C-alpha positions as CSV (number, residue, x, y, z in Angstrom):
1,M,158.0,-77.4,123.9
2,I,159.5,-76.9,120.5
3,L,162.9,-77.7,121.9
4,A,161.5,-81.0,123.2
5,I,160.5,-81.9,119.6
6,I,163.4,-80.4,117.7
7,L,166.2,-81.8,120.0
8,P,165.3,-85.5,119.6
9,L,164.8,-85.0,115.8
10,I,168.3,-83.4,115.6
11,V,169.8,-86.3,117.6
12,L,168.0,-88.9,115.5
13,T,168.9,-87.2,112.2
14,T,172.6,-86.9,113.4
15,G,172.6,-90.6,114.3
16,V,171.1,-91.7,111.0
17,M,173.6,-89.5,109.1
18,A,176.5,-90.8,111.1
19,F,175.4,-94.4,110.4
20,T,174.9,-93.7,106.7
21,L,178.3,-92.0,106.4
22,S,180.0,-94.8,108.2
23,R,178.5,-97.3,105.8
24,I,179.4,-95.2,102.8
25,Y,183.0,-94.9,104.1
26,T,183.3,-98.6,104.7
27,A,182.0,-99.5,101.3
28,A,184.2,-96.9,99.6
29,S,187.3,-98.2,101.5
30,A,186.5,-101.8,100.5
31,D,186.1,-100.7,96.9
32,I,189.4,-98.8,96.9
33,Q,191.2,-101.7,98.5
34,Q,189.7,-104.2,96.0
35,R,190.7,-101.9,93.0
36,T,194.2,-101.5,94.5
37,L,194.6,-105.3,94.8
38,E,193.5,-105.8,91.2
39,E,195.9,-103.2,90.0
40,L,198.7,-104.8,92.0
41,E,197.9,-108.2,90.5
42,L,198.1,-106.7,87.0
43,H,201.5,-105.2,87.8
44,A,202.7,-108.5,89.3
45,A,201.5,-110.4,86.2
46,R,203.3,-107.9,83.9
47,L,206.5,-108.3,85.9
48,D,206.1,-112.0,85.8
49,L,206.0,-111.9,82.0
50,L,209.0,-109.6,81.9
51,F,211.0,-111.9,84.1
52,A,209.9,-115.0,82.1
53,S,211.2,-113.4,78.9
54,L,214.5,-112.6,80.7
55,A,214.7,-116.2,82.0
56,Q,214.1,-117.5,78.4
57,V,217.0,-115.4,77.1
58,A,219.3,-116.9,79.8
59,S,218.0,-120.4,79.2
60,S,218.4,-120.1,75.4
61,T,222.0,-118.8,75.8
62,A,222.9,-121.7,78.1
63,T,221.4,-124.2,75.7
64,F,223.3,-122.7,72.8
65,L,226.5,-122.9,74.7
66,E,225.8,-126.5,75.6
67,V,225.0,-127.6,72.1
68,D,228.0,-126.0,70.3
69,E,231.1,-126.9,72.3
70,N,233.5,-125.5,69.6
71,L,232.6,-121.9,70.1
72,R,235.4,-119.3,69.8
73,E,235.8,-116.5,72.3
74,E,234.5,-114.1,69.6
75,D,231.3,-116.1,69.1
76,I,230.6,-116.0,72.8
77,Y,231.1,-112.3,73.0
78,E,228.8,-111.8,69.9
79,L,226.1,-114.0,71.5
80,L,226.2,-111.9,74.7
81,E,226.3,-108.6,72.8
82,S,223.2,-109.8,70.9
83,N,221.4,-110.5,74.1
84,V,222.2,-107.1,75.5
85,E,221.5,-105.1,72.3
86,H,218.1,-106.8,71.5
87,N,216.5,-106.6,75.0
88,A,216.1,-103.2,76.6
89,L,215.8,-104.9,80.0
90,I,219.2,-106.5,79.8
91,H,222.1,-104.1,80.7
92,G,224.8,-106.7,81.1
93,A,225.3,-110.4,80.4
94,A,228.0,-112.8,81.4
95,V,229.0,-116.4,81.0
96,T,231.4,-118.1,83.4
97,F,233.3,-121.3,82.7
98,S,234.8,-123.6,85.3
99,P,238.5,-123.2,85.7
100,G,240.3,-124.6,82.6
101,A,237.0,-125.6,80.9
102,F,237.1,-123.1,78.1
103,A,240.7,-123.6,76.8
104,T,243.8,-125.3,77.9
105,G,246.3,-122.9,79.3
106,R,243.6,-120.4,80.2
107,P,242.6,-121.1,83.8
108,L,239.7,-118.6,84.0
109,F,237.4,-117.2,81.4
110,A,234.3,-115.2,82.1
111,P,233.2,-113.0,79.2
112,Y,231.0,-110.1,80.2
113,V,229.3,-107.4,78.1
114,H,227.4,-104.4,79.3
115,K,225.8,-101.2,78.0
116,D,227.9,-98.1,78.5
117,C,225.8,-95.2,77.2
118,E,225.0,-96.3,73.7
119,Q,228.0,-98.7,73.2
120,V,228.4,-102.3,74.4
121,Q,231.6,-102.9,76.2
122,R,233.4,-106.2,76.6
123,L,235.3,-107.5,79.6
124,D,236.8,-110.8,80.7
125,K,236.0,-111.0,84.3
126,G,238.3,-114.0,84.6
127,I,241.2,-111.6,84.1
128,S,240.1,-108.6,86.0
């Protein structure tokens, strides 16, 4: 007789607990997923700002090169070195000129600078 009363109560309690735990798990999973998405959106926005700043450096460099057509080789290297030295995200920078566009008698010119440990190294990729 006691078993007839206790067994249905155990089954009913187990069912209610399983339903409650399922709802709690579903709500917690949805909350974790929402927080993860929000965190990813913040990281994406941060990366977007970083890439925008890098794009601005490239755009400013290109504009500078277009405006001053009488730049010397040294000026171009100094501009690239400045870009590399003043932005921790930039490890190398280059400018490539169309064949013969930089100087007559010099078919290829592609100045490149990069960080090598703590120093900035210069290369002309048009030669190498």
